C-alpha positions as CSV (number, residue, x, y, z in Angstrom):
1,M,1.1,6.7,-17.4
2,Q,2.7,9.1,-19.8
3,M,6.2,7.1,-19.5
4,P,7.1,4.1,-21.3
5,L,6.4,0.9,-19.5
6,A,10.0,0.2,-18.8
7,A,10.4,3.0,-16.9
8,R,7.3,2.6,-14.7
9,I,8.9,-0.6,-13.6
10,D,12.0,0.9,-12.7
11,A,10.4,3.7,-10.6
12,L,8.0,1.2,-9.2
13,K,11.3,-0.7,-7.9
14,A,13.0,2.3,-6.3
15,E,9.6,2.9,-4.7
16,R,9.6,-0.6,-3.3
17,A,13.1,-0.2,-2.0
18,K,11.7,2.8,0.1
19,C,8.8,0.5,1.5
20,I,8.7,0.4,5.3
21,C,5.9,-2.3,5.7
22,M,8.4,-4.8,7.2
23,N,8.8,-2.4,9.7
24,C,5.2,-1.5,10.8
25,P,4.0,-3.4,14.3
26,T,0.8,-4.7,12.3
27,Y,3.3,-6.6,9.7
28,T,3.4,-10.1,10.7
29,K,5.9,-12.9,10.6
30,C,3.7,-14.7,7.9
31,A,3.6,-11.4,5.7
32,E,7.4,-11.9,5.8
33,N,7.3,-15.6,5.3
34,F,5.4,-14.8,2.2
35,D,7.3,-11.9,0.9
36,Q,4.3,-9.2,1.4
37,G,4.7,-5.5,1.3
38,F,4.3,-2.2,-0.6
39,F,0.5,-2.7,0.4
40,C,-0.2,0.8,-1.0
41,F,0.2,-0.6,-4.6
42,T,0.0,-4.2,-4.0
43,G,-3.4,-4.4,-2.0
44,M,-4.2,-5.6,1.1
45,S,-2.7,-8.7,3.1
46,I,-5.5,-11.1,2.5
47,I,-3.9,-14.3,4.1
48,C,-1.4,-13.0,6.7
49,I,-2.6,-9.7,8.0
50,D,-6.2,-9.7,9.9
51,H,-5.9,-7.0,12.7
52,E,-4.5,-3.4,13.0
53,V,-1.7,-2.8,15.7
54,E,-0.2,0.5,14.7
55,C,0.3,1.9,11.5
56,L,3.7,3.4,9.9
57,C,2.0,4.4,6.5
58,P,2.0,8.1,7.3
59,K,5.6,8.1,8.0
60,C,6.6,6.2,4.9
61,P,7.8,8.4,2.0
62,V,6.1,6.1,-0.5
63,P,2.5,7.4,-0.4
64,Q,4.0,11.1,-0.4
65,D,6.5,10.3,-2.8
66,T,3.9,9.2,-5.2
67,G,0.9,11.3,-4.6
68,L,-1.0,9.0,-2.7
69,K,-4.1,10.5,-0.6
70,H,-4.9,7.3,1.7
71,T,-2.2,7.0,4.2
72,A,-3.3,4.3,6.5
73,F,-3.2,0.3,7.0
74,Y,-2.9,-0.4,3.3
75,C,-2.1,-3.5,4.4
76,T,-5.9,-4.3,6.0
77,R,-7.9,-1.7,3.9
78,G,-6.7,-2.1,0.6
79,N,-4.3,-0.2,-1.8
80,E,-5.0,3.3,-3.1
81,K,-6.5,2.1,-6.4
82,E,-9.1,-0.2,-4.4
83,R,-9.9,2.7,-2.0
84,R,-10.4,5.4,-4.6
85,Y,-12.8,3.1,-6.2
86,D,-14.8,2.4,-3.2
87,Q,-14.9,6.0,-2.3
88,S,-16.2,6.8,-5.7
89,L,-19.0,3.8,-5.1
90,A,-19.9,5.5,-1.8
91,G,-20.2,9.2,-3.3
92,K,-23.0,7.6,-5.7
93,E,-25.1,6.2,-3.0
94,K,-25.3,9.8,-1.9
């Protein structure tokens, strides 16, 4: 958040270019038709992906390059922000 907005946008575009969602066995034709992807930042696919087949997220450079700690099935389980929030709520229930 320290960098200017234009620099953040450029950084996200560069990371989006590295995205491998489209090569994943879980990725569907529907997701392709709606130009979905980059799920680690955009969140899960609520229309096109309804089951998990195999996950390429652990092999993707984007989570590694950006310091994301959740590294599986962003397309069905939510992006990093959503998952961290859910995890924080689960910790409060204890």
